[in-house]
PDB file with one MODEL, atoms N, CA, C and O in Angstrom:
MODEL        1
ATOM      1  N   MET A   1       6.859  -2.551   9.814  1.00  0.00           N
ATOM      2  CA  MET A   1       6.611  -2.716   8.411  1.00  0.00           C
ATOM      3  C   MET A   1       6.999  -1.419   7.704  1.00  0.00           C
ATOM      4  O   MET A   1       6.698  -0.319   8.168  1.00  0.00           O
ATOM      5  N   LYS A   2       7.665  -1.581   6.587  1.00  0.00           N
ATOM      6  CA  LYS A   2       8.060  -0.420   5.797  1.00  0.00           C
ATOM      7  C   LYS A   2       7.131  -0.318   4.604  1.00  0.00           C
ATOM      8  O   LYS A   2       6.964  -1.284   3.859  1.00  0.00           O
ATOM      9  N   LEU A   3       6.522   0.850   4.418  1.00  0.00           N
ATOM     10  CA  LEU A   3       5.652   1.089   3.274  1.00  0.00           C
ATOM     11  C   LEU A   3       6.304   2.082   2.334  1.00  0.00           C
ATOM     12  O   LEU A   3       6.851   3.098   2.763  1.00  0.00           O
ATOM     13  N   LEU A   4       6.238   1.778   1.049  1.00  0.00           N
ATOM     14  CA  LEU A   4       6.783   2.632  -0.002  1.00  0.00           C
ATOM     15  C   LEU A   4       5.657   3.015  -0.949  1.00  0.00           C
ATOM     16  O   LEU A   4       4.863   2.165  -1.351  1.00  0.00           O
ATOM     17  N   TYR A   5       5.587   4.290  -1.306  1.00  0.00           N
ATOM     18  CA  TYR A   5       4.552   4.795  -2.203  1.00  0.00           C
ATOM     19  C   TYR A   5       5.219   5.358  -3.451  1.00  0.00           C
ATOM     20  O   TYR A   5       6.212   6.080  -3.358  1.00  0.00           O
ATOM     21  N   PHE A   6       4.670   5.027  -4.622  1.00  0.00           N
ATOM     22  CA  PHE A   6       5.299   5.412  -5.872  1.00  0.00           C
ATOM     23  C   PHE A   6       4.387   6.259  -6.752  1.00  0.00           C
ATOM     24  O   PHE A   6       3.162   6.204  -6.643  1.00  0.00           O
ATOM     25  N   ALA A   7       5.012   7.039  -7.621  1.00  0.00           N
ATOM     26  CA  ALA A   7       4.366   7.847  -8.661  1.00  0.00           C
ATOM     27  C   ALA A   7       3.309   8.777  -8.062  1.00  0.00           C
ATOM     28  O   ALA A   7       3.577   9.449  -7.066  1.00  0.00           O
ATOM     29  N   HIS A   8       2.114   8.825  -8.656  1.00  0.00           N
ATOM     30  CA  HIS A   8       1.108   9.788  -8.193  1.00  0.00           C
ATOM     31  C   HIS A   8       0.625   9.472  -6.775  1.00  0.00           C
ATOM     32  O   HIS A   8       0.112  10.361  -6.096  1.00  0.00           O
ATOM     33  N   LEU A   9       0.778   8.238  -6.320  1.00  0.00           N
ATOM     34  CA  LEU A   9       0.412   7.920  -4.935  1.00  0.00           C
ATOM     35  C   LEU A   9       1.283   8.717  -3.967  1.00  0.00           C
ATOM     36  O   LEU A   9       0.790   9.267  -2.983  1.00  0.00           O
ATOM     37  N   ARG A  10       2.562   8.772  -4.252  1.00  0.00           N
ATOM     38  CA  ARG A  10       3.496   9.534  -3.417  1.00  0.00           C
ATOM     39  C   ARG A  10       3.098  11.001  -3.383  1.00  0.00           C
ATOM     40  O   ARG A  10       3.114  11.627  -2.323  1.00  0.00           O
ATOM     41  N   ALA A  11       2.743  11.548  -4.531  1.00  0.00           N
ATOM     42  CA  ALA A  11       2.356  12.959  -4.586  1.00  0.00           C
ATOM     43  C   ALA A  11       1.069  13.217  -3.806  1.00  0.00           C
ATOM     44  O   ALA A  11       0.976  14.206  -3.079  1.00  0.00           O
ATOM     45  N   LYS A  12       0.083  12.343  -3.949  1.00  0.00           N
ATOM     46  CA  LYS A  12      -1.192  12.542  -3.258  1.00  0.00           C
ATOM     47  C   LYS A  12      -1.073  12.339  -1.750  1.00  0.00           C
ATOM     48  O   LYS A  12      -1.664  13.086  -0.970  1.00  0.00           O
ATOM     49  N   ILE A  13      -0.308  11.328  -1.343  1.00  0.00           N
ATOM     50  CA  ILE A  13      -0.160  11.034   0.084  1.00  0.00           C
ATOM     51  C   ILE A  13       0.777  12.031   0.744  1.00  0.00           C
ATOM     52  O   ILE A  13       0.579  12.405   1.900  1.00  0.00           O
ATOM     53  N   GLY A  14       1.797  12.460   0.013  1.00  0.00           N
ATOM     54  CA  GLY A  14       2.717  13.464   0.533  1.00  0.00           C
ATOM     55  C   GLY A  14       3.995  12.915   1.133  1.00  0.00           C
ATOM     56  O   GLY A  14       4.807  13.671   1.666  1.00  0.00           O
ATOM     57  N   ILE A  15       4.182  11.602   1.053  1.00  0.00           N
ATOM     58  CA  ILE A  15       5.420  10.990   1.538  1.00  0.00           C
ATOM     59  C   ILE A  15       5.805   9.843   0.595  1.00  0.00           C
ATOM     60  O   ILE A  15       4.952   9.266  -0.079  1.00  0.00           O
ATOM     61  N   ALA A  16       7.087   9.528   0.561  1.00  0.00           N
ATOM     62  CA  ALA A  16       7.569   8.432  -0.277  1.00  0.00           C
ATOM     63  C   ALA A  16       7.603   7.112   0.475  1.00  0.00           C
ATOM     64  O   ALA A  16       7.428   6.046  -0.115  1.00  0.00           O
ATOM     65  N   GLU A  17       7.829   7.192   1.779  1.00  0.00           N
ATOM     66  CA  GLU A  17       7.897   5.957   2.565  1.00  0.00           C
ATOM     67  C   GLU A  17       7.648   6.263   4.028  1.00  0.00           C
ATOM     68  O   GLU A  17       7.768   7.402   4.482  1.00  0.00           O
ATOM     69  N   GLU A  18       7.298   5.211   4.752  1.00  0.00           N
ATOM     70  CA  GLU A  18       7.110   5.334   6.195  1.00  0.00           C
ATOM     71  C   GLU A  18       7.272   3.969   6.840  1.00  0.00           C
ATOM     72  O   GLU A  18       7.123   2.928   6.199  1.00  0.00           O
ATOM     73  N   GLN A  19       7.577   4.005   8.109  1.00  0.00           N
ATOM     74  CA  GLN A  19       7.698   2.800   8.927  1.00  0.00           C
ATOM     75  C   GLN A  19       6.519   2.811   9.894  1.00  0.00           C
ATOM     76  O   GLN A  19       6.314   3.796  10.604  1.00  0.00           O
ATOM     77  N   LEU A  20       5.738   1.727   9.930  1.00  0.00           N
ATOM     78  CA  LEU A  20       4.607   1.704  10.846  1.00  0.00           C
ATOM     79  C   LEU A  20       4.262   0.281  11.253  1.00  0.00           C
ATOM     80  O   LEU A  20       4.708  -0.689  10.640  1.00  0.00           O
ATOM     81  N   ASP A  21       3.460   0.182  12.301  1.00  0.00           N
ATOM     82  CA  ASP A  21       2.948  -1.096  12.780  1.00  0.00           C
ATOM     83  C   ASP A  21       1.433  -1.067  12.650  1.00  0.00           C
ATOM     84  O   ASP A  21       0.764  -0.408  13.447  1.00  0.00           O
ATOM     85  N   PRO A  22       0.873  -1.767  11.663  1.00  0.00           N
ATOM     86  CA  PRO A  22      -0.583  -1.794  11.535  1.00  0.00           C
ATOM     87  C   PRO A  22      -1.210  -2.434  12.771  1.00  0.00           C
ATOM     88  O   PRO A  22      -0.560  -3.208  13.473  1.00  0.00           O
ATOM     89  N   PRO A  23      -2.465  -2.111  13.030  1.00  0.00           N
ATOM     90  CA  PRO A  23      -3.132  -2.680  14.190  1.00  0.00           C
ATOM     91  C   PRO A  23      -3.415  -4.171  14.001  1.00  0.00           C
ATOM     92  O   PRO A  23      -3.361  -4.671  12.877  1.00  0.00           O
ATOM     93  N   PRO A  24      -3.713  -4.878  15.078  1.00  0.00           N
ATOM     94  CA  PRO A  24      -4.109  -6.289  14.949  1.00  0.00           C
ATOM     95  C   PRO A  24      -5.298  -6.405  13.995  1.00  0.00           C
ATOM     96  O   PRO A  24      -6.157  -5.524  13.956  1.00  0.00           O
ATOM     97  N   GLY A  25      -5.344  -7.458  13.253  1.00  0.00           N
ATOM     98  CA  GLY A  25      -6.423  -7.647  12.291  1.00  0.00           C
ATOM     99  C   GLY A  25      -6.040  -7.258  10.879  1.00  0.00           C
ATOM    100  O   GLY A  25      -6.734  -7.620   9.928  1.00  0.00           O
ATOM    101  N   VAL A  26      -4.956  -6.532  10.728  1.00  0.00           N
ATOM    102  CA  VAL A  26      -4.460  -6.184   9.387  1.00  0.00           C
ATOM    103  C   VAL A  26      -3.440  -7.258   9.025  1.00  0.00           C
ATOM    104  O   VAL A  26      -2.237  -7.100   9.227  1.00  0.00           O
ATOM    105  N   GLY A  27      -3.964  -8.353   8.484  1.00  0.00           N
ATOM    106  CA  GLY A  27      -3.116  -9.513   8.233  1.00  0.00           C
ATOM    107  C   GLY A  27      -2.791  -9.789   6.789  1.00  0.00           C
ATOM    108  O   GLY A  27      -1.976 -10.663   6.492  1.00  0.00           O
ATOM    109  N   ASP A  28      -3.422  -9.052   5.872  1.00  0.00           N
ATOM    110  CA  ASP A  28      -3.101  -9.261   4.468  1.00  0.00           C
ATOM    111  C   ASP A  28      -3.111  -7.921   3.727  1.00  0.00           C
ATOM    112  O   ASP A  28      -3.430  -6.879   4.299  1.00  0.00           O
ATOM    113  N   VAL A  29      -2.759  -7.974   2.459  1.00  0.00           N
ATOM    114  CA  VAL A  29      -2.637  -6.761   1.656  1.00  0.00           C
ATOM    115  C   VAL A  29      -3.962  -6.003   1.591  1.00  0.00           C
ATOM    116  O   VAL A  29      -3.982  -4.782   1.745  1.00  0.00           O
ATOM    117  N   SER A  30      -5.051  -6.704   1.368  1.00  0.00           N
ATOM    118  CA  SER A  30      -6.353  -6.056   1.267  1.00  0.00           C
ATOM    119  C   SER A  30      -6.705  -5.300   2.544  1.00  0.00           C
ATOM    120  O   SER A  30      -7.153  -4.155   2.484  1.00  0.00           O
ATOM    121  N   ALA A  31      -6.507  -5.926   3.684  1.00  0.00           N
ATOM    122  CA  ALA A  31      -6.799  -5.271   4.965  1.00  0.00           C
ATOM    123  C   ALA A  31      -5.884  -4.071   5.190  1.00  0.00           C
ATOM    124  O   ALA A  31      -6.315  -3.064   5.752  1.00  0.00           O
ATOM    125  N   LEU A  32      -4.634  -4.166   4.761  1.00  0.00           N
ATOM    126  CA  LEU A  32      -3.706  -3.040   4.900  1.00  0.00           C
ATOM    127  C   LEU A  32      -4.194  -1.840   4.092  1.00  0.00           C
ATOM    128  O   LEU A  32      -4.210  -0.717   4.597  1.00  0.00           O
ATOM    129  N   ILE A  33      -4.590  -2.070   2.845  1.00  0.00           N
ATOM    130  CA  ILE A  33      -5.068  -0.972   2.001  1.00  0.00           C
ATOM    131  C   ILE A  33      -6.303  -0.328   2.624  1.00  0.00           C
ATOM    132  O   ILE A  33      -6.409   0.898   2.664  1.00  0.00           O
ATOM    133  N   GLU A  34      -7.232  -1.140   3.105  1.00  0.00           N
ATOM    134  CA  GLU A  34      -8.445  -0.599   3.722  1.00  0.00           C
ATOM    135  C   GLU A  34      -8.112   0.209   4.979  1.00  0.00           C
ATOM    136  O   GLU A  34      -8.714   1.256   5.216  1.00  0.00           O
ATOM    137  N   TRP A  35      -7.180  -0.258   5.767  1.00  0.00           N
ATOM    138  CA  TRP A  35      -6.764   0.472   6.972  1.00  0.00           C
ATOM    139  C   TRP A  35      -6.095   1.792   6.599  1.00  0.00           C
ATOM    140  O   TRP A  35      -6.367   2.826   7.208  1.00  0.00           O
ATOM    141  N   LEU A  36      -5.223   1.750   5.600  1.00  0.00           N
ATOM    142  CA  LEU A  36      -4.552   2.973   5.161  1.00  0.00           C
ATOM    143  C   LEU A  36      -5.565   4.008   4.677  1.00  0.00           C
ATOM    144  O   LEU A  36      -5.408   5.198   4.951  1.00  0.00           O
ATOM    145  N   LYS A  37      -6.594   3.571   3.965  1.00  0.00           N
ATOM    146  CA  LYS A  37      -7.614   4.500   3.461  1.00  0.00           C
ATOM    147  C   LYS A  37      -8.330   5.228   4.594  1.00  0.00           C
ATOM    148  O   LYS A  37      -8.804   6.348   4.405  1.00  0.00           O
ATOM    149  N   ARG A  38      -8.413   4.616   5.747  1.00  0.00           N
ATOM    150  CA  ARG A  38      -9.100   5.241   6.880  1.00  0.00           C
ATOM    151  C   ARG A  38      -8.192   6.176   7.686  1.00  0.00           C
ATOM    152  O   ARG A  38      -8.664   6.842   8.607  1.00  0.00           O
ATOM    153  N   ARG A  39      -6.912   6.234   7.356  1.00  0.00           N
ATOM    154  CA  ARG A  39      -5.992   7.073   8.126  1.00  0.00           C
ATOM    155  C   ARG A  39      -6.286   8.550   7.986  1.00  0.00           C
ATOM    156  O   ARG A  39      -6.307   9.276   8.980  1.00  0.00           O
ATOM    157  N   ASN A  40      -6.514   9.007   6.760  1.00  0.00           N
ATOM    158  CA  ASN A  40      -6.854  10.414   6.526  1.00  0.00           C
ATOM    159  C   ASN A  40      -7.322  10.590   5.088  1.00  0.00           C
ATOM    160  O   ASN A  40      -7.307   9.642   4.304  1.00  0.00           O
ATOM    161  N   THR A  41      -7.735  11.794   4.747  1.00  0.00           N
ATOM    162  CA  THR A  41      -8.314  12.030   3.422  1.00  0.00           C
ATOM    163  C   THR A  41      -7.294  11.883   2.288  1.00  0.00           C
ATOM    164  O   THR A  41      -7.656  11.498   1.176  1.00  0.00           O
ATOM    165  N   ARG A  42      -6.028  12.186   2.563  1.00  0.00           N
ATOM    166  CA  ARG A  42      -5.006  12.013   1.519  1.00  0.00           C
ATOM    167  C   ARG A  42      -4.897  10.545   1.121  1.00  0.00           C
ATOM    168  O   ARG A  42      -4.860  10.221  -0.066  1.00  0.00           O
ATOM    169  N   PHE A  43      -4.844   9.651   2.123  1.00  0.00           N
ATOM    170  CA  PHE A  43      -4.775   8.223   1.835  1.00  0.00           C
ATOM    171  C   PHE A  43      -6.062   7.743   1.176  1.00  0.00           C
ATOM    172  O   PHE A  43      -6.021   6.956   0.231  1.00  0.00           O
ATOM    173  N   ALA A  44      -7.199   8.210   1.668  1.00  0.00           N
ATOM    174  CA  ALA A  44      -8.481   7.795   1.094  1.00  0.00           C
ATOM    175  C   ALA A  44      -8.557   8.148  -0.386  1.00  0.00           C
ATOM    176  O   ALA A  44      -9.014   7.338  -1.193  1.00  0.00           O
ATOM    177  N   GLU A  45      -8.118   9.336  -0.746  1.00  0.00           N
ATOM    178  CA  GLU A  45      -8.141   9.757  -2.147  1.00  0.00           C
ATOM    179  C   GLU A  45      -7.138   8.964  -2.987  1.00  0.00           C
ATOM    180  O   GLU A  45      -7.475   8.496  -4.074  1.00  0.00           O
ATOM    181  N   ALA A  46      -5.932   8.813  -2.497  1.00  0.00           N
ATOM    182  CA  ALA A  46      -4.887   8.126  -3.257  1.00  0.00           C
ATOM    183  C   ALA A  46      -5.211   6.652  -3.479  1.00  0.00           C
ATOM    184  O   ALA A  46      -4.867   6.090  -4.518  1.00  0.00           O
ATOM    185  N   LEU A  47      -5.868   6.028  -2.509  1.00  0.00           N
ATOM    186  CA  LEU A  47      -6.101   4.582  -2.556  1.00  0.00           C
ATOM    187  C   LEU A  47      -7.567   4.230  -2.824  1.00  0.00           C
ATOM    188  O   LEU A  47      -7.986   3.100  -2.575  1.00  0.00           O
ATOM    189  N   ARG A  48      -8.337   5.177  -3.324  1.00  0.00           N
ATOM    190  CA  ARG A  48      -9.786   4.959  -3.458  1.00  0.00           C
ATOM    191  C   ARG A  48     -10.143   3.840  -4.423  1.00  0.00           C
ATOM    192  O   ARG A  48     -11.210   3.242  -4.289  1.00  0.00           O
ATOM    193  N   GLU A  49      -9.293   3.541  -5.379  1.00  0.00           N
ATOM    194  CA  GLU A  49      -9.528   2.447  -6.333  1.00  0.00           C
ATOM    195  C   GLU A  49      -8.476   1.365  -6.114  1.00  0.00           C
ATOM    196  O   GLU A  49      -7.577   1.205  -6.940  1.00  0.00           O
ATOM    197  N   PRO A  50      -8.574   0.627  -5.022  1.00  0.00           N
ATOM    198  CA  PRO A  50      -7.512  -0.327  -4.692  1.00  0.00           C
ATOM    199  C   PRO A  50      -7.279  -1.395  -5.755  1.00  0.00           C
ATOM    200  O   PRO A  50      -6.149  -1.859  -5.913  1.00  0.00           O
ATOM    201  N   ARG A  51      -8.297  -1.791  -6.473  1.00  0.00           N
ATOM    202  CA  ARG A  51      -8.107  -2.833  -7.492  1.00  0.00           C
ATOM    203  C   ARG A  51      -7.289  -2.334  -8.682  1.00  0.00           C
ATOM    204  O   ARG A  51      -6.852  -3.133  -9.510  1.00  0.00           O
ATOM    205  N   ALA A  52      -7.081  -1.033  -8.770  1.00  0.00           N
ATOM    206  CA  ALA A  52      -6.249  -0.479  -9.839  1.00  0.00           C
ATOM    207  C   ALA A  52      -4.789  -0.390  -9.421  1.00  0.00           C
ATOM    208  O   ALA A  52      -3.943   0.042 -10.204  1.00  0.00           O
ATOM    209  N   LEU A  53      -4.489  -0.794  -8.193  1.00  0.00           N
ATOM    210  CA  LEU A  53      -3.127  -0.707  -7.667  1.00  0.00           C
ATOM    211  C   LEU A  53      -2.393  -2.025  -7.837  1.00  0.00           C
ATOM    212  O   LEU A  53      -3.004  -3.085  -7.975  1.00  0.00           O
ATOM    213  N   ARG A  54      -1.080  -1.937  -7.825  1.00  0.00           N
ATOM    214  CA  ARG A  54      -0.216  -3.121  -7.751  1.00  0.00           C
ATOM    215  C   ARG A  54       0.516  -3.029  -6.430  1.00  0.00           C
ATOM    216  O   ARG A  54       0.870  -1.940  -5.979  1.00  0.00           O
ATOM    217  N   VAL A  55       0.740  -4.172  -5.815  1.00  0.00           N
ATOM    218  CA  VAL A  55       1.422  -4.222  -4.527  1.00  0.00           C
ATOM    219  C   VAL A  55       2.520  -5.272  -4.589  1.00  0.00           C
ATOM    220  O   VAL A  55       2.323  -6.371  -5.107  1.00  0.00           O
ATOM    221  N   ALA A  56       3.676  -4.914  -4.053  1.00  0.00           N
ATOM    222  CA  ALA A  56       4.784  -5.858  -3.932  1.00  0.00           C
ATOM    223  C   ALA A  56       5.137  -5.982  -2.453  1.00  0.00           C
ATOM    224  O   ALA A  56       5.224  -4.986  -1.734  1.00  0.00           O
ATOM    225  N   VAL A  57       5.333  -7.203  -2.021  1.00  0.00           N
ATOM    226  CA  VAL A  57       5.793  -7.457  -0.658  1.00  0.00           C
ATOM    227  C   VAL A  57       7.177  -8.067  -0.765  1.00  0.00           C
ATOM    228  O   VAL A  57       7.372  -9.094  -1.415  1.00  0.00           O
ATOM    229  N   ASN A  58       8.127  -7.426  -0.123  1.00  0.00           N
ATOM    230  CA  ASN A  58       9.520  -7.864  -0.174  1.00  0.00           C
ATOM    231  C   ASN A  58       9.999  -8.042  -1.617  1.00  0.00           C
ATOM    232  O   ASN A  58      10.679  -9.011  -1.956  1.00  0.00           O
ATOM    233  N   GLN A  59       9.617  -7.067  -2.454  1.00  0.00           N
ATOM    234  CA  GLN A  59      10.053  -6.932  -3.848  1.00  0.00           C
ATOM    235  C   GLN A  59       9.492  -7.999  -4.781  1.00  0.00           C
ATOM    236  O   GLN A  59      10.071  -8.275  -5.832  1.00  0.00           O
ATOM    237  N   THR A  60       8.357  -8.604  -4.395  1.00  0.00           N
ATOM    238  CA  THR A  60       7.665  -9.565  -5.252  1.00  0.00           C
ATOM    239  C   THR A  60       6.204  -9.148  -5.352  1.00  0.00           C
ATOM    240  O   THR A  60       5.543  -8.954  -4.331  1.00  0.00           O
ATOM    241  N   TYR A  61       5.688  -9.006  -6.585  1.00  0.00           N
ATOM    242  CA  TYR A  61       4.278  -8.667  -6.749  1.00  0.00           C
ATOM    243  C   TYR A  61       3.428  -9.767  -6.136  1.00  0.00           C
ATOM    244  O   TYR A  61       3.704 -10.955  -6.299  1.00  0.00           O
ATOM    245  N   VAL A  62       2.379  -9.340  -5.421  1.00  0.00           N
ATOM    246  CA  VAL A  62       1.515 -10.293  -4.723  1.00  0.00           C
ATOM    247  C   VAL A  62       0.047  -9.943  -4.959  1.00  0.00           C
ATOM    248  O   VAL A  62      -0.274  -8.869  -5.469  1.00  0.00           O
ATOM    249  N   GLY A  63      -0.831 -10.859  -4.582  1.00  0.00           N
ATOM    250  CA  GLY A  63      -2.268 -10.652  -4.680  1.00  0.00           C
ATOM    251  C   GLY A  63      -2.824 -10.023  -3.411  1.00  0.00           C
ATOM    252  O   GLY A  63      -2.100  -9.792  -2.442  1.00  0.00           O
ATOM    253  N   TRP A  64      -4.115  -9.752  -3.438  1.00  0.00           N
ATOM    254  CA  TRP A  64      -4.778  -9.040  -2.347  1.00  0.00           C
ATOM    255  C   TRP A  64      -4.852  -9.818  -1.047  1.00  0.00           C
ATOM    256  O   TRP A  64      -4.987  -9.219   0.021  1.00  0.00           O
ATOM    257  N   HIS A  65      -4.767 -11.121  -1.111  1.00  0.00           N
ATOM    258  CA  HIS A  65      -4.887 -11.920   0.111  1.00  0.00           C
ATOM    259  C   HIS A  65      -3.540 -12.435   0.604  1.00  0.00           C
ATOM    260  O   HIS A  65      -3.473 -13.328   1.448  1.00  0.00           O
ATOM    261  N   HIS A  66      -2.474 -11.858   0.065  1.00  0.00           N
ATOM    262  CA  HIS A  66      -1.132 -12.234   0.508  1.00  0.00           C
ATOM    263  C   HIS A  66      -0.960 -11.841   1.977  1.00  0.00           C
ATOM    264  O   HIS A  66      -1.225 -10.696   2.341  1.00  0.00           O
ATOM    265  N   PRO A  67      -0.522 -12.771   2.822  1.00  0.00           N
ATOM    266  CA  PRO A  67      -0.344 -12.445   4.243  1.00  0.00           C
ATOM    267  C   PRO A  67       0.818 -11.489   4.476  1.00  0.00           C
ATOM    268  O   PRO A  67       1.807 -11.490   3.743  1.00  0.00           O
ATOM    269  N   LEU A  68       0.673 -10.678   5.510  1.00  0.00           N
ATOM    270  CA  LEU A  68       1.709  -9.723   5.898  1.00  0.00           C
ATOM    271  C   LEU A  68       2.227 -10.077   7.275  1.00  0.00           C
ATOM    272  O   LEU A  68       1.509 -10.630   8.108  1.00  0.00           O
ATOM    273  N   LYS A  69       3.494  -9.745   7.498  1.00  0.00           N
ATOM    274  CA  LYS A  69       4.082  -9.964   8.818  1.00  0.00           C
ATOM    275  C   LYS A  69       4.970  -8.779   9.180  1.00  0.00           C
ATOM    276  O   LYS A  69       5.398  -8.031   8.301  1.00  0.00           O
ATOM    277  N   PRO A  70       5.247  -8.607  10.465  1.00  0.00           N
ATOM    278  CA  PRO A  70       6.144  -7.515  10.875  1.00  0.00           C
ATOM    279  C   PRO A  70       7.477  -7.623  10.131  1.00  0.00           C
ATOM    280  O   PRO A  70       8.005  -8.716   9.926  1.00  0.00           O
ATOM    281  N   GLY A  71       7.997  -6.488   9.742  1.00  0.00           N
ATOM    282  CA  GLY A  71       9.272  -6.453   9.042  1.00  0.00           C
ATOM    283  C   GLY A  71       9.163  -6.512   7.531  1.00  0.00           C
ATOM    284  O   GLY A  71      10.159  -6.315   6.835  1.00  0.00           O
ATOM    285  N   ASP A  72       7.957  -6.782   7.002  1.00  0.00           N
ATOM    286  CA  ASP A  72       7.779  -6.793   5.547  1.00  0.00           C
ATOM    287  C   ASP A  72       7.987  -5.400   4.972  1.00  0.00           C
ATOM    288  O   ASP A  72       7.745  -4.390   5.633  1.00  0.00           O
ATOM    289  N   GLU A  73       8.439  -5.371   3.731  1.00  0.00           N
ATOM    290  CA  GLU A  73       8.485  -4.134   2.951  1.00  0.00           C
ATOM    291  C   GLU A  73       7.343  -4.209   1.944  1.00  0.00           C
ATOM    292  O   GLU A  73       7.298  -5.122   1.120  1.00  0.00           O
ATOM    293  N   VAL A  74       6.425  -3.254   2.009  1.00  0.00           N
ATOM    294  CA  VAL A  74       5.251  -3.238   1.141  1.00  0.00           C
ATOM    295  C   VAL A  74       5.342  -2.016   0.246  1.00  0.00           C
ATOM    296  O   VAL A  74       5.376  -0.883   0.725  1.00  0.00           O
ATOM    297  N   ALA A  75       5.381  -2.254  -1.053  1.00  0.00           N
ATOM    298  CA  ALA A  75       5.442  -1.175  -2.030  1.00  0.00           C
ATOM    299  C   ALA A  75       4.107  -1.109  -2.758  1.00  0.00           C
ATOM    300  O   ALA A  75       3.582  -2.130  -3.202  1.00  0.00           O
ATOM    301  N   ILE A  76       3.559   0.100  -2.877  1.00  0.00           N
ATOM    302  CA  ILE A  76       2.265   0.292  -3.531  1.00  0.00           C
ATOM    303  C   ILE A  76       2.477   1.169  -4.761  1.00  0.00           C
ATOM    304  O   ILE A  76       3.037   2.262  -4.683  1.00  0.00           O
ATOM    305  N   PHE A  77       2.010   0.652  -5.903  1.00  0.00           N
ATOM    306  CA  PHE A  77       2.226   1.292  -7.196  1.00  0.00           C
ATOM    307  C   PHE A  77       0.895   1.559  -7.892  1.00  0.00           C
ATOM    308  O   PHE A  77      -0.052   0.788  -7.735  1.00  0.00           O
ATOM    309  N   PRO A  78       0.818   2.643  -8.659  1.00  0.00           N
ATOM    310  CA  PRO A  78      -0.320   2.776  -9.571  1.00  0.00           C
ATOM    311  C   PRO A  78      -0.112   1.816 -10.737  1.00  0.00           C
ATOM    312  O   PRO A  78       0.977   1.260 -10.877  1.00  0.00           O
ATOM    313  N   PRO A  79      -1.110   1.607 -11.568  1.00  0.00           N
ATOM    314  CA  PRO A  79      -0.928   0.733 -12.718  1.00  0.00           C
ATOM    315  C   PRO A  79       0.233   1.220 -13.592  1.00  0.00           C
ATOM    316  O   PRO A  79       0.444   2.423 -13.744  1.00  0.00           O
ATOM    317  N   VAL A  80       0.958   0.300 -14.144  1.00  0.00           N
ATOM    318  CA  VAL A  80       2.096   0.627 -14.995  1.00  0.00           C
ATOM    319  C   VAL A  80       1.717   0.322 -16.430  1.00  0.00           C
ATOM    320  O   VAL A  80       1.187  -0.748 -16.730  1.00  0.00           O
ATOM    321  N   THR A  81       1.991   1.269 -17.316  1.00  0.00           N
ATOM    322  CA  THR A  81       1.725   1.047 -18.730  1.00  0.00           C
ATOM    323  C   THR A  81       3.027   1.152 -19.499  1.00  0.00           C
ATOM    324  O   THR A  81       3.968   1.815 -19.063  1.00  0.00           O
ATOM    325  N   GLY A  82       3.071   0.515 -20.608  1.00  0.00           N
ATOM    326  CA  GLY A  82       4.259   0.567 -21.436  1.00  0.00           C
ATOM    327  C   GLY A  82       3.902   1.040 -22.827  1.00  0.00           C
ATOM    328  O   GLY A  82       2.731   1.191 -23.173  1.00  0.00           O
ATOM    329  N   GLY A  83       4.919   1.266 -23.605  1.00  0.00           N
ATOM    330  CA  GLY A  83       4.618   1.737 -24.952  1.00  0.00           C
ATOM    331  C   GLY A  83       5.706   1.392 -25.898  1.00  0.00           C
ATOM    332  O   GLY A  83       5.619   1.714 -27.083  1.00  0.00           O
TER     333      GLY A  83
ENDMDL
END
């Protein structure tokens, strides 16, 4: 699975992207975010308000219970505002 981090998430986590295999049981977006938060303090801080995040799987915005599979591209964004 390829993970992409954008805007202040990238700055807080310290990387723009990574390739990883989540453990068994991480089957949807919500479980992925919770697992990432437990990886280290940088992830915990960056992802502490998961409901304020937007997530896209394979370049389509999805909800928290969207299923994940090996090979997916998951992009995590902070809220986007316009003006």
